[in-house]
C-alpha positions as CSV (number, residue, x, y, z in Angstrom):
1,M,-4.4,14.1,-47.0
2,D,-1.5,11.8,-47.7
3,D,-2.3,8.1,-47.4
4,R,1.3,7.2,-46.6
5,R,1.6,9.3,-43.5
6,Y,2.4,7.4,-40.4
7,R,2.7,4.1,-42.2
8,Q,6.3,4.1,-43.2
9,R,9.5,4.7,-41.4
10,G,10.4,8.4,-41.6
11,Y,7.0,9.5,-42.9
12,R,8.2,13.0,-43.9
13,D,10.8,11.5,-46.3
14,T,10.0,12.0,-49.9
15,S,10.7,9.5,-52.6
16,G,12.0,12.1,-55.0
17,P,15.5,13.5,-55.1
18,K,16.6,15.4,-52.0
19,P,17.3,19.1,-52.4
20,A,20.9,20.2,-52.6
21,R,22.4,21.0,-49.3
22,R,24.1,24.3,-48.9
23,D,27.5,23.8,-47.4
24,S,28.2,26.5,-44.8
25,P,31.6,27.2,-43.4
26,P,32.0,25.7,-40.0
27,A,31.4,28.0,-37.1
28,P,34.6,29.1,-35.3
29,P,35.0,27.7,-31.8
30,P,33.7,30.0,-29.2
31,S,36.6,31.8,-27.5
32,S,35.4,32.2,-24.0
33,P,37.4,33.7,-21.2
34,L,35.6,31.4,-18.8
35,K,37.8,28.9,-17.1
36,S,36.8,25.3,-16.4
37,R,37.8,23.0,-13.6
38,P,37.2,19.3,-12.8
39,V,34.8,19.0,-9.8
40,S,33.3,16.1,-7.8
41,R,29.9,16.8,-6.2
42,C,27.9,14.9,-3.7
43,A,24.9,13.3,-5.4
44,S,22.7,14.0,-2.3
45,C,23.4,17.6,-1.4
46,G,25.4,18.9,-4.3
47,A,28.3,20.1,-2.2
48,V,31.8,20.2,-3.8
49,L,33.9,17.4,-2.5
50,P,37.5,17.9,-1.6
51,V,40.2,16.7,-3.9
52,A,41.3,13.9,-1.6
53,T,38.0,12.1,-1.7
54,G,39.7,8.7,-1.9
55,S,40.2,8.7,1.8
56,L,36.6,9.9,2.6
57,S,33.8,7.4,3.1
58,R,31.1,10.0,3.7
59,C,30.2,13.5,2.5
60,P,31.5,16.1,4.9
61,H,28.3,18.1,4.5
62,C,25.4,15.7,4.6
63,G,27.0,12.4,5.6
64,A,25.9,10.5,2.5
65,D,28.0,7.5,1.5
66,L,30.5,8.3,-1.2
67,H,31.4,4.8,-2.3
68,A,27.8,4.3,-3.6
69,C,26.3,3.8,-7.1
70,T,24.8,7.3,-7.3
71,Q,28.4,8.8,-6.9
72,C,29.9,6.5,-9.6
73,T,30.9,7.4,-13.1
74,H,29.3,4.3,-14.4
75,F,25.8,4.9,-12.9
76,D,23.1,5.2,-15.5
77,P,19.4,4.6,-14.7
78,G,18.7,3.6,-18.3
79,Q,21.1,0.6,-18.3
80,R,20.6,-2.9,-17.1
81,F,21.1,-3.0,-13.3
82,E,21.6,0.8,-13.6
83,C,25.3,0.4,-14.4
84,T,27.2,0.7,-17.7
85,Q,29.7,-1.9,-16.5
86,P,28.9,-5.6,-16.5
87,I,28.0,-6.6,-13.0
88,P,26.8,-10.0,-11.9
89,E,23.8,-8.9,-9.8
90,R,21.8,-5.7,-9.2
91,I,22.6,-3.6,-6.2
92,A,19.3,-2.7,-4.6
93,D,20.1,0.4,-2.6
94,K,22.0,2.8,-4.9
95,R,22.7,5.3,-2.1
96,A,24.2,2.9,0.3
97,A,27.9,2.1,0.5
98,N,29.0,-1.0,-1.5
99,A,32.2,-2.8,-2.5
100,C,31.8,-2.6,-6.2
101,P,35.2,-3.3,-7.9
102,S,34.5,-1.0,-10.9
103,F,33.6,2.1,-8.8
104,A,35.1,5.4,-10.0
105,L,34.0,8.7,-8.5
106,R,32.1,10.9,-10.9
107,V,34.1,14.0,-11.9
108,T,32.5,16.7,-14.0
109,V,34.0,19.7,-15.7
110,E,32.3,23.0,-14.6
111,R,32.9,26.5,-15.8
112,E,33.6,29.3,-13.5
113,T,30.9,31.7,-14.5
114,G,31.7,34.8,-12.4
115,S,34.2,36.2,-10.1
116,A,31.8,38.2,-7.8
117,P,29.1,36.2,-6.0
118,M,25.5,37.4,-6.5
119,R,23.8,39.1,-3.6
120,P,20.2,38.3,-2.7
121,G,18.9,41.7,-3.8
122,D,20.6,41.8,-7.2
123,A,18.0,39.6,-8.9
124,R,15.1,41.7,-7.6
125,R,16.8,44.9,-8.5
126,G,17.4,43.7,-12.0
127,F,13.8,42.7,-12.4
128,D,12.6,46.1,-11.1
129,D,15.0,47.9,-13.5
130,L,13.6,45.9,-16.4
131,F,10.1,47.3,-15.9
132,K,11.1,50.8,-14.7
133,K,9.1,53.7,-16.3
């Protein structure tokens, strides 16, 4: 057993010369017929919010506050005060409405995956067809 293992940074590194790397041609970008669209979703219920959310203060489906930390682009639980922007003090309730000056509604890009909605029996039928004799 190797005595150096776990003692040094990058313990799988070797001190000898590194093997030559084969340069492969870059993969072509995937040409997908799927369309994408910018979407804002409620952090509580996941419902798609209307385009004019600037005038809304609550989610039309569940009633959650929209001007809250959980709806913000800058919300990150791994950062100090759970915000990527420099804020003077921590906001305790991340789901409650607040008056943060750096608030920006989170907008994500989603792909439109299919044109026909899936019916409840389609998944079961596909599973049964898989194990059909």
